[in-house]
Structure formats: C-alpha cells, structure tokens
C-alpha positions, 0 to 999 in steps of 0.5 A: 496638918501639924504632926503634934496635932495628929498625934493628939487626935490619935491618942484622944481618938484611942481614949474615946473609943478604945482599942478594941473598936473595929474603926481605923485611925485614918476614918476617924481623922478623915471625919475630923477634917471634914467637920472642920472644914464644914465649920469653916464654911458655915462660918464663912457663909454666916460672915457673908449673911452678916455682912449682906444683911448689914448693908441692905439695913444701911440701904433701907435707912438711907432710903427711909431716913428723912434726912436723906429724902431732904432735898438739898435746895427745897426752895428751888423746887417749891413755888414762891411768891413772886417779889412785888412789882414796882409801881409804874409811874403814872403818865402826865397824860390822861387817855380820856376825858371824864367828870359830870361837871364841865366849865369851859372858858374859850376865845378866838378869832371870827369873821362875821357877813351879816347879810351873806344870804339877804339884806334889809328890804330897805331902799337906800341902804347899803350892805353891811361890811364884813368885819373881823373880831375876837370871840370869847365866852364861858359854857357850863356843861353836863358830861355824860360819857361821850356826849356833853350838853350845856348853857354857852355864852359867847360874845364877838366884839366888832369895830361897829358893834357887838353880836351876843349869842346865849343857848344850848352847846351840844358836842359829841366826844369820840373818847374811844380814840386815846389822848387825842379825841375828835369831836363835833359841836352843834350850838342853837342860841339866841343872837342879838347885836348891841353897841351898834348895828351892822348898818350904822342906823340910828335906833336900830334894834336886832335879834334873832337866831343862830345855828352853829356846826363845828369839828375839831380835837379835845386833849385830855391834859390831866384828869381835871383839865382838857384843851380843845380846838374847833373850827365852827361855821354859824348861820345868823338869823336877825330881825333888824327893826329901825327908823327908814333913813330916807323918810323916817318911817318905822321899818322891819327886816330880816337879814341872814349872814354867816360867821366863821370862827376858831374856837380854842377852849380850856376845859375843867372837869369836876365830879366822877373824875377818876384815874385812868 
C-alpha cells in the first residue's frame, strides 16, 4: 500500500474512533484491507457471473432463433415432384389386332385336283386333269377378340373353268403372342364351277360343298391394318350333272377332289380399335 494512503487511513480512523478507544491502528487497517479483498472478490465474481449469463443468453438465442434453425438448403431435404417424363414415341408396330369390323382382301396360288377321291361313275369319261391357278376373294368379318367369324367369297381361275366358293370363314387368332399371332382358319362354303367344267362336257352343271382348314400367321401393321399368310387345304365335293358322252343320256355323279392354296391377306380393322 502507498505510504500516503496509510497515513490518511490512520488519521481517518483517529478522527472516527477517537484517541480513547481501546483499539489499535493495525487492527483497523487489517479490517480495511479485508474489506478491500472482499469487494475485489465479489466484483470479480459478479463479472464472471455476468459473462456466463451473457454467454448462456447468446447460446439460447442461437438455438431458438428461427434464422439459426433454417436449413441452408431446404430444397434438398424436402421432397419435390419429379420432373415430367418425356412421352415415349410409339412404335409403328402394334402388339395385337383389334376391332369389331374386319374387311379382308386376299389372293394367292392354288392347285386343284377335282377327282382326287373319286371320279365320274360314267363310262368313257377320263379323269379330270389337275390344274393350277390364282385365287382371290373378299371377306367381311366380326372380330370377337381372338375369334373372328364372317362371310367370305373366293374364286379360283383355272384354264378350263372357274371354281367359286361362298360361305362362312372362321379364324382363331392367338393374340397372347405379341406382334406375330399364330392363327388357324376354317371355312364351310357352297362351291360350284362355271365357265366350263373339269371334264370338258357339254351341258354340264356342278355344285357342292367345300371344307377348308388352314394355319398361318397374322401380323399387326398399324392400329387399323394387319397382314395374314396361311397355308390352306380344302376338300371339294361336287355333284356333276350333264349328258353322257357315249349315248347322250342325262347323268348325275359325285366327284371328290382336293385343293391346296396359299392365302395372303390384307385386313382393315374398324370400330373399337384402340391404341395399345
């Protein structure tokens, strides 16, 4: 302590307590020094306490402040709608044939043997020759999923005569095989020859029935068009009526023949044709 400060303290104590008090100067000075230390300790403690409170308030403000809790990149945490997908271009080919109304045109080569299973029961008449020629026609069909049924007309042109067939065409199409459908065909029809006859007879008439079975493939091209190719076998039973070449008498005889053919068809589909 500074000497002047001690002297001032000694005088201050002498004035306050008086000369006749039974206390010593050193005791009073020790009490003053103790008070100073207490004040100093309390001040330091208050300073540390204030600093601690300030730090706690700052920490609380940091936690509770809405600015401190905001995610710097909220767009990364929050789910966002995916960008719209680009529409895929449709293939020009379609998986399966559809439609309620089918219109089919076809053509193909055939070979016909009129009396393969039995010729004329008339003496002096030779067997009919086997001939080849084109066949063409048209069908109007009702599509019922994998089953198709409708009316068909076919005409085969041979060198000596023509063979006409008109009847019911039924098709089974296995549409569960995409793009290329296996198919079967069955035809029951009325048949007749005209513009000649298999035996080259005069005044001859013939008509009868034909049963056709075939198998092949049908290929969808676009929504309203498909292509089909089938291999067909037909039994043709005809009743031939004419004049006996030996005596001119009228005769009637049944002949049973067969026809082989390949059919290539282009089909147009209407009503109920949807994108797939």
